[in-house]
C-alpha positions as CSV (number, residue, x, y, z in Angstrom):
1,M,3.7,15.6,4.4
2,A,7.1,14.5,3.0
3,T,9.6,17.0,2.0
4,A,12.1,16.4,-0.8
5,V,15.9,16.7,-0.2
6,T,18.6,16.1,-2.7
7,I,21.2,13.5,-1.8
8,Q,24.4,12.7,-3.6
9,H,27.0,9.9,-3.5
10,P,30.3,11.8,-3.5
11,A,32.4,8.9,-4.8
12,I,30.3,8.2,-7.9
13,G,28.4,11.5,-8.3
14,L,25.0,9.8,-8.4
15,T,22.3,12.2,-7.3
16,K,18.9,11.1,-6.0
17,T,15.9,12.7,-4.3
18,G,15.3,11.6,-0.7
19,Y,12.3,12.4,1.5
20,F,11.7,13.1,5.1
21,G,8.4,13.3,7.0
22,F,5.1,11.4,6.6
23,S,4.9,9.3,3.4
24,W,1.6,9.6,1.6
25,T,3.1,7.6,-1.2
26,Y,3.7,4.7,1.1
27,L,0.2,5.0,2.6
28,F,-1.4,4.6,-0.8
29,F,1.0,2.3,-2.6
30,G,2.7,0.4,0.2
31,W,5.4,-2.1,-0.7
32,F,5.6,-0.8,-4.3
33,V,7.5,2.3,-3.0
34,P,10.6,0.4,-2.0
35,L,10.3,-1.8,-5.1
36,I,10.3,1.2,-7.4
37,R,13.2,2.8,-5.4
38,G,15.2,-0.4,-6.1
39,E,15.1,-2.0,-2.6
40,L,13.9,-5.4,-3.6
41,G,14.6,-7.1,-0.3
42,V,12.8,-4.4,1.6
43,A,9.9,-4.5,-0.8
44,A,9.5,-8.3,-0.3
45,L,9.7,-8.0,3.5
46,H,7.1,-5.2,3.5
47,L,4.8,-7.2,1.2
48,L,5.0,-10.1,3.6
49,F,4.3,-7.9,6.7
50,S,1.4,-6.2,4.9
51,V,-0.3,-9.5,4.1
52,V,0.3,-10.9,7.6
53,T,-1.1,-7.8,9.3
54,F,-4.0,-7.3,6.8
55,G,-2.6,-3.8,5.8
56,L,-2.0,-2.4,9.3
57,W,1.7,-2.5,8.5
58,Q,1.2,-0.1,5.6
59,L,-0.4,2.5,7.9
60,I,2.3,2.3,10.5
61,M,5.1,2.4,7.9
62,S,3.7,5.6,6.4
63,F,5.1,7.4,9.5
64,L,8.5,5.5,9.4
65,Y,9.4,4.7,5.8
66,N,11.0,7.9,4.6
67,K,13.3,8.1,7.7
68,Q,14.3,4.5,7.3
69,Y,15.0,5.0,3.5
70,M,17.1,8.1,4.2
71,T,19.0,6.3,6.9
72,R,19.9,3.5,4.5
73,M,21.0,5.9,1.9
74,L,23.2,7.9,4.3
75,E,24.7,4.6,5.5
76,K,25.6,3.8,1.9
77,G,27.6,7.0,1.7
78,Y,25.1,9.5,0.3
79,V,25.3,13.0,1.7
80,L,22.8,15.8,1.8
81,R,23.2,18.3,-1.1
82,D,20.5,20.9,-1.0
83,T,19.8,24.4,0.3
84,D,21.0,25.1,3.9
85,E,17.4,25.5,5.1
86,T,16.3,22.2,3.6
87,M,19.3,20.3,4.9
88,A,18.8,21.8,8.4
89,K,15.2,20.6,8.3
90,A,16.2,17.2,7.1
91,R,18.9,16.9,9.8
92,L,16.4,17.8,12.5
93,S,13.7,15.4,11.2
94,L,16.2,12.5,10.7
95,G,18.0,13.1,14.0
96,L,21.4,13.9,12.4
97,A,24.1,16.0,14.0
98,E,25.4,18.9,11.9
99,V,28.8,18.1,10.4
100,R,31.3,21.0,10.7
101,L,34.2,20.8,8.3
102,P,37.5,22.1,9.6
103,A,38.4,25.6,8.3
């Protein structure tokens, strides 16, 4: 089950909700999920793969999509902004190292 985590872009202050874990939303709605999240290229690619694999792609991506989405957001400059416990779970699930700021 996916867990929500707040992410924020520090330069522009835009706050979004990211998810980590299994994506039930992707399982049921497939390529519409990246389309609604504004990732048009990813949505088109996922639609193509879903058609070619007769829907098997949708089942496989349910396990992977949230991690890939969060990775793309973090690469764009977003940072985790949530409770310490939620951020620790997100880091563990996403395979991120904990960032220690100098004192």
